[in-house]
N, C-alpha and C positions, 0 to 999 in steps of 0.2 A: 498541363499542371504548372501552377506558378512556381517562381523561385523560392517564395517562403514555403510552399507545400512540399517543394522537393527536397528542402533542406530540413525537413522535419525528421525526428528519429523514428517515430512510428507511423505505419499505415493506418490512417483512421478508419478507413472503411474496413480493412481487414480486422481491425481490433473490434469493431461492432459486430462483424459477422463471427468471430470466434466467442463473442459473448453469447450472442444468439445460439450457437452451437452448444455451449456449455449449460445453458439455463435448464433445460428439461432434466438432466441428472446431478445437477449441482449439489444437491445435499448429500449424494453419494461420494463426493471429492472435495468438498469445501473445508476441509479440516484446517488448512492454513488460515483461512480468514476467521474461523470459529476461534482458533488460538489468539489471533490478534484481538478479536472482540473481548475475549476473556482479559487480556491485558488491558484494554481500555476500560472495561468495567472495574478492574482493580483500581485503576488511576482514578476513576471517577469517585469511588467509594472513599478516597483520601480528602475529597472536596465536600465540605458541609454547606451545601447550596442545592436549591431546587432549579432545575432547568426546565423551562416551559416551552421555549421556541428552539427546535433543534434541526439541524441540517445534517442528513446522512448522504454524504458526498461519495458515490460509487457503491450503491445500495445492494448491488446483486439481487438476492431473494428477499431481502427485507428482515434479515436476521438481527440487525440492532434494533433493540427496543428499550424504551425508558418509560416506566409507568408515570402517568400524570402529564407527559410531555406531548406537544403537537410535533410531529417528526414529518418535515418535507424531505423527500427523497429524490435522488438524481442518479440515473445510470446511463452510461453510453450505448448499452444495447437495449433493442426494443423488446426482446422477450423478458430480460430482467426487469425493465421499466414496468412492463404489464403485470409481472409477478407481485412486484412490490408497490404498485400505485405510485411510480415515480415519474418526474420529469425525463424525458429521454433527451439527453445532450452530452457533448463532451465537458469534462470537468474544467477544463482550462479556457472555455469559450462562453460558459453561460454566466451572465451579468447578474447576480442576485442583488436585490434592493440593499442599499447600505443600512447598516446596523439592523438587521432583520432577524438575527439569532443570538441567544446567549450561549449555545453550544453547537460546535461543528465537529463532527466525527467522520473519519475517512479511513477505512480499512481495506487494504488489498488493492488499490489501484494507482496511488501516487508513483510507483515504479514503472508504469507504462503510460504516463501523460506525458505529451510532447513538451508543454510548457510547465514545469514544475514551479519555477519562481512566479510565474503569471497565476498559476493556480493558488499558490499560497497568499499572494497579493489579493485575489479576489476573496478568499475566505477571511483574511484579516478585514477587508472592507465590509464583508456581510455580517461581522460580529458586532454586537452592541459593545460599548465601552465596558471593560473588565469581563468580556465574554471569554470563553475558554475554546481552545482547539486541541483535539486529541487525534493523533493520526498513527497509522501503522503501515508498514509495507515491507515487501522482501528486499533486503539491501545487499551490499556488497558482500561476498563470501558465500552467498546462496549458491546452491547446487554445484560445488566445486567438483563433485565426483563426476556428474554427467558432462559438465563443460570438458573436463579432461578426456573423457571417454570419446566425445564428439571430435575434439581436436586431434586425437590419435587417429581416428577414422579418416579424417578429411581436414586439412588446414584451411579452414573457411570460417569467417566470423558468422557465427549463428546465435550469439547471445549479445543482447543490448549492454551498454555500460549500466552499471549499477550505483547507487548513492551509498556512500558510507556515511557513518553516524557523525563524524566530524562536518563534512560537507552538509549534512542535513541540519545541523544545528546553525550553521552559517546562513543557510537559507532561510530559517525562521527569523533571524535576526534582520536579513536583508528585506524581508517582508513586513517588517515593523512591529513584530510580536515582542512583548516583554516576558520577563521571567522564563525565557525559552529554555527547554531541556530536550536533549536528544540522547537516548539510550538504546542498547540493544539486548535481545535476548535470543537464545539459540534453540531452535526445535530440530531433533534428530529423528528421521523416519527410516526405517530399515525396510528394504525392497527385495524381493525375490528375484527381480530381473529389471532390465531396463524398459521392458514393455510396460511393466505395472507402473513405473515412475511416469513414463510418458502419457499412460491412460489417466493418471492423476492430474498431470499438468494440462492436458486437454480439457479434463472435466473441471477444471477451476479457471479456464480461460487464461492460461499462463504459458502458451506456447510462442514460438517466434513471431514478432510483429514488425521485424525490420522490412522495410520496402524492397521489393525485388528478390527477396530471398527465395532460392530455388531448393525443392525437396532434396533431401538425402537419397542417394541411389540406394538401392537394394543391398548392394555390396558394402557400402560405406555404414548403413545401419547395421549390418551384421558385424561388421568389425567394431563399431560402437558397442554393440551389445557384449561382445567378446572382452573388450577393454574394461566395461563396466563391471562385468561378472568376475573379472580379475581381482577387484577389490572387495570381494566377499568375505565375511568373516567365516570361521570355521564352521557355523550352521548354514552357510551357503546364502545368508542375506546381506545386502550391501547398505551400509549406512550412508544417507544423504542428508545434508545439513541445510537448513533454512536460517539464515540470519534475519531476525525481524528487528527493524528499526522503529522505535516508538517515538513520537514527536509529541511535545507539549508546549503551548504557547498561549499567552493571554493578550487579548486586546488592550492596548494602553488605557490608563484611567488615573486620575490624580490621587484617588485612593490607595494606590498600590504603593508598596515600599519601593525604594530606589534600587535599580539592579545592581547586583554586586559586580565587581571588576570583571573585566572580559576574560573569558575562560573559564570562569567558575561555575558556569550554569549547568555544566554535565556532571558536577560532583555528586549532587544528591537530588533525585527526583522528588523524594518526600519532602525534603526541606523546601524545595521550591513550591510545591503544591500547598504546604502548610503556611507559607508566607502569604499566599493569595486567597485563604480562606476568609469568609466573612467573620468578623469578630462577634457578630450577634447570632 
């Protein structure tokens, strides 16, 4: 393994393997991406424009649709790529032709891409002038109860670093997007046990991808299960939180209004999208 590969956060081969494992039953566990897509559709509804050439980056089973658009899909997993008619490639390595798309969407993958700044730069390059990027991923603060349970069972790092909303906005700016917005929404799901949560995470290809991570022993798993159960509500269910970070950014174009002062981009998603609409 090269020095650059060994320095990567995620094991690329394991990531592809986990996505292939999840593909067969993904519809039973893909609620988190469905929630992200709902948020993306809501944001699209605020933009009075027709998008004809679209890239779905991290397509899973092809759940994103847009009437009247030609959608190019990419997924790192062979099984998901086959399901959705996608190109199979890693999101941070595939060089799309410059100015190919007027819309790029990405739901549920940016938190497990090795080179997020590089991926955003590739997206920015692939957009036509005044093209729109809408992304969503599980950000900092997600799975707090599960993390605490694992840490109580065994003091070993089993969760990768997560991107918070402020850092996400900075990454958009660094990649060259204009009118950039980063905001968050919280989804809380209540579980009967740690086992049902782990089943969902496996089913959505969201388990540990850190290189060299060793499995929990049976004893550690049982201790984690006990710690998780200790957080249950009176009805016996444990609330777990998913913090969804949404990203909105536009490819630069002279027709756009000049950006506001630094730090104001996260104040109002609706205002930023309204400013970028077509006047006609």
